[in-house]
N, C-alpha and C positions, 0 to 999 in steps of 0.2 A: 429468339429463346424456344424452342419447343417444349412449351407447358401452356395450359390455358389457361384462359384468363382467370380464375377460381387459382389453378394451382402458383400463377404469376404473383396476382395479388396476396398470397396468402405467403411467397417467399416475401413480396416487399413488406408486408407488415413486420413479418419474423425480423429481415432484415433491419427496422427504423428500432424496432422495440431492444435490439440487441446493443444496438448504437445509445440508449437511453440508461441502459441498465447500470451501464460500466460509470464511475467520480474521474478517477483517476485518466489523465493525459494521454499518458504511453498506452494506459489498458482501451480506450476509445479508438485510439491510432490504427493498435490492430483487430478492430473490431471490426471499421470501417474499412479495411485492404481487403481483408479476410468474410466479408461481407460483398464487396462487389464483386469478388471473384467469384464467387461462388452464384452469386447472380445475375451475373452475363457469363458463364459458363467460359472464361479466359485463366491459364493455364498460368498468366501469372500478374501480380497485384504488388500497385506501391504509391505510399503517401510519401510526399516532402514535406513539412515546412519548415521555410526559409531561417536563415539568419539575415543580420544585417551586413554580411558583410562576404557577399556572393558564392555560399553554402546551403547545405542545412543545419537549422538548430538536433531534427531529427530525421531519422527513415526508416519506414516502416514497409521490409516485405513480406508477398503472401506468395508459397512455388518453387521461394529457393529453398535449398537446406543450406544450415545451418555451416554444413564445411564449402559447400560454392559460397556462403556469404564470405564467408573469415578469406578465402581463396580471392574473390572480388578484389578487395583491398577497400582503400577510402572511400569518404560518401562520394555524390556525383556534384561538381559544384553548379550550380545555377549557367547552363547555357545549349545550346541548340534548341530543344523542342522544349524541355522544360523551363527556359528560359523565358520562352516562348508565351507557356502558358500561365507564366508569372508574372512579368512582366506586362504582354497586351491580356493578361487573361478573357483569352479565348479560348476554346475546346478544341482540339486537335485531333482528327480520327484519318489515318493514311491507312493504305492497302499494302505499303513495306514502309514499314521507319525506313531503311538504311538506305534506301532511291532520294528521300528527301535529302535536299539540297544541308538543311541546318544539320546536320546525324554526322555527329563527329567523332564516331566511333565509341567502345564500350573494350574494355582491361580485358585479357584474354578468355578468365576464365567466365569470362560472363555469359548465362544463358544466350543462347541465338534466338531473336525474337524479329517479329514479321508486319503484320496490320496490331494497327495502334487508336487504343483508344485514350484520348489524355480532357480535364477537366481542371480548369482552374477552381479551388476552395472559395468562398467572398464572405468575409463577412461586413459587411455596406459593401465599404468603398475599397475595404481591405482586401486583398489575399491574403487566405493564411494557413492555404495549402495546395497543395497539383494530387490530384488524384488518379492517375494513368495503370492501363491494363492492356497487355500484349498475346497476343496470340490465342487469337477468339478459336475455344473446340474444332474440328471440321467434321466433326463423323458427322453430322447430320449435311454435309454437303454435295451435290449432287457431281461434282467436278474435283477426282482427290487432285489435279493441281492446284486447287483452294478458290481464290476469288470471291471465297464468300467469308470478309471475316466481319469488325461491328459493322453492324445500321444505326439506320438515321430513328430508330427501337430503340435500340441499345445507348443512344447519345443521352437520348431524351430522357430512361427512364438512369442511367448516370447522371443528370444533370438532377435529378431527384433525389437520388440519391447523397449529391454534392448538397446540398441545399440543405436537407436534416443533418450531414456528417458537419456542418458550420457549426450549426444549435447546438450540437453534441461538442464540438470541440470547447466551443464557448462555453456552454457550460462548467466544463469539467475545469477548463482553466479559470472561472470563479472560484470552484472549487478549491482547486490551489489556494488561490492566492490567501481565502476567507483561512484554510489549514494552516498558511505556514502566519496569519498575521493571530488565530489562536495557541497555534504554537509560543510566540513571539512570548506571547500574553502570560503564556503555563511556566513559562521558565522564566522569567520576572519574579513571578509568583512562588518560585520556587526557590530562585535567588534570595528576598526577603526572607521567605521559612530557615531556609540553611544560614542567612545572618543570624537572624533573631534566635536560633533555638543556638546554632553551634554555640553564637558569641554567649549566649546566658552560660552555657555549661564549662567555658574557658575559663568566664571569671571566678564561675563558684569553686573551679578547681585548680585556680592561683588563691582562692583565698585559704582552698583549704589547706593545699600547700605552706601556707605561710606561717596559717596554726601547728600544721606539723613540727615545721621548721622550729617554730619558737618553746614547743613542749616536748622535743627532744631528750633535753639535759634535766630538765627536773621532772615530770611526767611522762616516763615511757610508756607505758600503759596508754595513755589518751593521743601519743606519737603516733603510737599503732595501730590505734582506732580510725585516727583522721589519714594517716593513709593507703587504710585501710579506702572509706571512703574513698581517697584521690586514684585508688585501682576502679571504682566502681563508676565516678562520674569521667573516666577515659575512656573505659568503655562505651558509656551510651554516648559519649561524643563522638566515637567510632565509627555506634553502631548507624548514627543519624546522620554522619557525614555517606558515611558509605551510602543508606537506603535514598540517601537527595543525588549522590554521582551517579546512582545505577538509571534514577529515572529522568537523571537530564542530558546522561550520554546516550547519544541519537541509536535506534539499536538496531543491529544490521541485518535485516528484513531482506536488502535485493538483493546480498550477496549469502546470507545464509539461510534465509527463508524462517517460516516462523517457530516449525517444530525444533529445531536448532539453537534457534535463539531463547524458546523457553528453553528447552535442557540447559544449555552453558549457565544464562540465571538464576536456573533452581539448583544447580551444583553452585554456586557460589554462594548460597541463601546457604545452604545445604552445610557448605563450611563456615561462615560467619555468622550461625546459631547452635543454638545447645540443642532446637527444638531439631527433628527427623524431618529433611524436605521431601518429598521424591516429585516424580515427573513419568507419563507413562504418554506417546502420543502410538496413534493409531489409526490409520491407515487414512490420515487428511492430508489431501495434496496442498495445492497451493492457491487462498484468495486473492481475491481482488487484492492492491495495495492497501487503500484503503479498513478496507476488511480486520488484514492482519494488522496495522497499529491499532484499532480499538481491539481485538483481541490482547492482546500483550502489555497495555495500557490498562485494561480492565485485573486482567492476571499479577499484574504487575500490584496495582493499588488494594486488590485480594490478601494476597501475601502480604503486601505489610501491616494491612489490620492485624491479618491472624499473627503473625510474629510481634507484632507489637503493643498488642491488644488485649486478647485470647489466652494467654496464658499456655497455648498449645504444649504439647510433646509433641505430637505429631502433626505434617501438612502433607497432603494429598492432592499433584495436580494432574486431571489427565486431559489432553484435548484428541477427542475421536469424533470418526464422522457415520453419523448418527442419521439412517435417509438420504433427506434431501441438503441436509446440514450437517454444520460442523459446530459443536459443545466444545466447548472449556466448562470445566467442573475444580474446580479449589475447597476441598473440605479438612477444617479441622476438628481438633481435639476438643478444642481451648471451652472457655468459661459459658460461650453465648450469651445469647442478650434476647430482649422479647422485640421479633420485627418491629412491632405494631408502634415501639416508642423510638422510632431514629430520628424523627422528626428532632427528639431535643433528645436526644442521646448524642453528646457533639463528636464522639467520637468513633459516630458511626457513619456521620454524614459523606463521606465519600461514595455510599452506595446512592447517590445522589449522576454526582460526573458518572459513573459504574453506567446506571440508568442510562443515563444521555450518551454513551458515548455504544452502546448497542444498539438504542434508536434510531442515533446515525447514521450508523450500515445497517437500515433495516433489520436488527435482530433483536432479541429480549432476555431478557434479566428475570434470574429468582433468585428470593434467599430463602432456607431454611434454616431455625435458628430455632434455640428457645435455653432460657439458663440453666446451664450446667451440662447440656447438650450436642454443644459443637457447634459448629458453621460451616452448610454450604452455599457456596455461590454459584450460578451454573448458568451459562455466556451462549444463547441459542443464535446462528447467524445462519441465511443462507449460502448454500455454496459448500466446495469441497470434495 
């Protein structure tokens, strides 16, 4: 590397901090690959996480365009030099990968590669990935013919990076498993709430309908009142069912992104409720997956409170960039409440969950409300 000790140390520190900043496995893999390519001044970098069937469960590249990657075709198999790194758990540093007897070629659209440096990523005795680089930048070479590929110093630096990559990847996996358990518990809780709430409504609905049927001949006026009650109970049951289904349904964050997902859900709520529900998004780019899910869940909880409890005629939701942060704001013109009394006000206990979700992704949550003055909930997370 053509950089002094101080700048080199700073580059390594920056790379390690970047790896530790993410919680999702896919984000960690992308950061590792990008950091390795930049740190060692390579044209290409890739990281493969093996599966149990001779292929790769995940494979992330850097330095290859989306069009190139699509043209290359299916993910590689565990063969040749990749297999040696995974199965023999040893580094590979080659002046020309094409000249190695284990080289088995690559697809027609694959970029041409020569010098090669690869390392297994290990968690104890287990190999959990293979990290490799190709085509060292030769701008500092004295010979235009090359001959100055990856060095022993490069290999030592990549070894340090791979060790920290193993820690970051293991932590990300643990986080995802923990979140899966949390989601399973939350779904179970919602299923119980759905069963209890809707079952009670349907039971009341059946009794009221029976009363209306008994009264229809001898007291039509009372029967009409009972039928109005039937309509009201049916509407309440439908509303509770819709709210539970929206919360249970997996958000299409991966496909549509946070802004589009919020906009779609708010359009549904605007049609389903008498209150006017609006959404505006301003300049927000993609956030890490954990943050997007947290923002979506806080928005859902705040909307639920506003539409079910506040008697609001209007609820406005905005998502915007504010300095280095992204801010979600949910405001309503409803009855409001005294924030200091939320510990005893059962209908506002969702604020605890919202604060937990915010702090869990490095964000903050603020609540502004007063009796008769409406409520504004604001969540701020870094990035975007």
